[in-house]
N, C-alpha and C positions, 0 to 999 in steps of 0.2 A: 236750629240746628249750626254748627260753623262749618262754613266752606259749603252750603247749599243752598240755593236760591231755587224758590217758589218756581215751579213752570209758568210763562206767561197763559193768560188764559187762549186758547183758539191756535196752539201750536203742537207740534209734533219733535219728539227730541231724536234728534240725528247723533250716531255716537261715528266719530269721523276717529281711524285709525290708520297707524302705517306699522305694518308687520312685517318682518322676517320668517320667510315660510321655508323651514328645512323638507325638502322635495324628494319623493321615493325615484326623479329622473334623475341624482345626483347633483342637483342647484339648489342656490337659495336664492328664492326669489322674492324681493322687496316688494310688496303691494300695499296701495291705499285702497283702505276699504270703508264703506257706510255701513256699519252694522257690525255683525259678528265674521270671525275669520273663517274663509271658506274650508271645506272639508278637501276640496281638489283643487286643482288649477291648470288650465290648457299654457305649458308651459314652453316646450322645444319640441322638435322632433324624436330625439330618442326613443322613445316609446311609440313611435307611429303616427298615424292620423289617417284621416281622409280627404278625400279631393271629388267636391260639387260644385260644377258648374265654373270649375278651373280656380277654385279659392282652397288653398289647404289649410286645415284644419287641425293641429295636433291634438292626440289623445290627451286625458287630462292624467296629471300627475298626482298622487295622493301625499298629503299632509303628513307627515311624521313628526316634526318639533315646531313650535312657534314662539315667536321670541315679540315682544309688545315692543314699540319703538315709541309710537305717540299715541296720545291719546286724548280727545278732545270731542265735546258735545256743542250741538247748536238747535237752536229752538227755530222750526221751517213752518212754513203755513201748514195747516193740514192739506193731506193729499198731496204733499211734493213727494215726487217718485223717489227713490232712494240712488245713488249715485250710482254707478257702475264702476266695479273692480277693475283698479289698473295696476300695471306693472310698471314699476318703476325701475326696477335694474333685475338682475341675473350675474350669478357669481357662482363658479363652484364650490363644491362641499368640499372639505378634507378629512371629513372624521370618516373613520374606519366601518367597513359594516360591522352590526353586532348580532350574533345568532339568538333566537327568542330563548329567555332563559328560566320561562315556567310555559304550561300551555296557554295562559292567558294572554302572553308575551308574543308580540309579533315578531321583534328583531328590528334592524332599521337597515336602510341599503347604504348610509353610508355615503362616500362618494363614488359610489359606482350605481347604474340603475338598476333598479329590482328585477327590469325584464327590457326585452329588447324588441321592439316591432317594426311592421311594416307598413307602408302607407299602401293603400288602395282607392282608388277610384268608385265611387257610387256611380257616377254615370255615363264613365267612357271617357272622361277630358282629362286633360293634363294641367296642372298646375302651371301659373306664370313663372316663371323667373325674374327675380327683380334685382337688380345691380344697383348698389350704393355708390 
């Protein structure tokens, strides 16, 4: 077939993509992914988070829309682990919220967070403030 190459023997195929993910925290996150796009992404502190041993971890934001920016495929040796998802950038969404139009429709948060959360510490430690 035109444009398709046979997979070399003894390799596994990795799908390397860059996506813009519109999240329910009110941001668009640009992420590099080895595989399919995620359903949720730990983006920011808007939805709250947890602290464990002084490390702050934000709650996940759910993906509402996906835009594929680039897609490539690489043949790698068998057993090669998938690359971790990397956050390349983040910007505010500018679209207005949308109410569900039907029972199956969830609507969207748009530029506003879908919910507001608080941070709580699992072990009583405080997060370290890093100044840039």
